[in-house]
N, C-alpha and C positions, 0 to 999 in steps of 0.2 A: 552871445548876444546876436547870433545869426538869426535872421537874415539882414538885420540893420547894420551891424558891425561885423566885418569879416577879418579873417587872419591877414596880417600885414597892414591893416589900417593904422594910421597914426591919429591918436585922439588929442584934442585940445581941451584942457580942463582949466577952470578958473575957480578960485575960492569965492563962495557966495554965502550970505547969511542963511541960517537954517530956515527962517521964515519965508525965504524966496523959493525954496524947494517945493515942487508940487508933484502930484501923481503924474507919472509919465516921463519925468526927467531922468536922465541917465547920470549916475554919480560914479565917481572914482573913490574907492575906499580901500582900506587895508583889512584883510582877513585877520583873524586872531594870530595866525602864524607870520603876519607881516607881508604877505603877498598882495600886491595891488590887484584889484578886481573892478571891472565896470559892469554895473547892473542897473536895471530900471526900477525906479520907485513905484511900488504898487499901493502903498499906504503909509501914513504917518502914525506914530504912536509914542508912548513913553515907556522907558525901562528904568525902574527904580528912580523915578522922578527926573530922569534925564531924557531929553528929546531923542527920538530914534525914528528910523524909517524902516519899512519892510520892503526888501528888494528881491528881485528875481530876474534871472537871465531870460531873454526873449525866447531862447530855444528850449527852455525847461518847462515841464508841465507843472511841477511843484517845487519842493525844496526851496521855499522862500527863506530869507535870513533877515533877522532884525539887526540893524546896524546903528549903534549909538553915535551921537554927534561927534564924539571924540575920535572916532575912526574914519570919519568922512574927510577926504582930501579936497574934493571939489566937484563941480558940476561940469559934465561934458558939454561943450558948446559947439564943437565942430569935429568933422572927420576928414582926414586927408587920405584920399584913395587914388592910386594910379595917376598922380600928378594933378589932381583937381580937389578943390575944397568942397565939402558937402556940409552946409550949415544945418544945424538941428533946430528947427522952428516948431511952431504950433502944429503945422500940418503933419510933420514927421511924428510928433508926439502923439497926435490923435490916431494916426495909422498904427503906431506901435501899440497903443492901448486897445484898439480893436483886435489886433493880432493876438495880444495876450489874453483877452477875454474870450476870444473864439478859438484859442489854440487847441483845445481838445477836438473841436470840430475840424479845425484846419489840419491837424495830424491825420484824422480819418479821411478828410477830403484829399489830402496829399497821397495817401495810400490808394484811394480810388483813382486819382489822376494817373498815378504810376501804373496801376493795373491796366487802365484804358490805353495808355501810351504803349505798354508792352504788347497789348492785344493788337493795336494798330500796326506796330512794327512787325509782328508775326504775320498778320494778314497781308501786309505789304510784301513781305518776303515770299509768302505763299503765292500771291498774285503774280509776282515777278517770275517765280519758278513756273507757274502755269503758262505765262506768256512764252517762256523759253520752250517749254514742252510743246505748246501749240505751234510755235514757229518750226520746231523740228518735225512735227507731224505734217505740217503744210509742205515742208521741203520733201519729205518722203513721198507724200501723195503726188506732188508735182513730178517727181522723178518717175514714179510708176506710170503716170499718164503719158509722159514722154516715151517710155519704153513701149507702152501699148500702142501709141500712135505709130511708132516705127514699125512694129510688126504688121499693123494694118496697111501701111503704105508700101509694103514690099510687093514687088511684082511677082506674083506666082503664075507660073505657066501651067495650065491644066494638062495633065498627061493624057 
């Protein structure tokens, strides 16, 4: 569920009626093997005349799963992270839906941003090295000027 839920977050879930679940809500459900999972609802549907939801993790491009009502444990209403409570409201739900719908583009843009950042870091290191080289060159040139001035100021007695 990254970037909205991170490893180590403590989730608060409450049991709610199925009719109150809407697209964008995060639910806690049990996979077929009994492992609890938190994913976001991306659609509602029916499976063999039983109400179900289509869910997907925020960090996934595809691999949506249909979850029947019988496996839903509750709706996530809050996140506890690093000593503070983060409520999940309409704004967070809207941002998450935008993230999910633009995710193929966001993954591409993330790669572009990473490339740009790597390029800037490389450029920054190169500029830093050039500054060091320039400083060394300036030091060498100033030493040669001092040596030249010393030769010129020597008192030569013509023979």
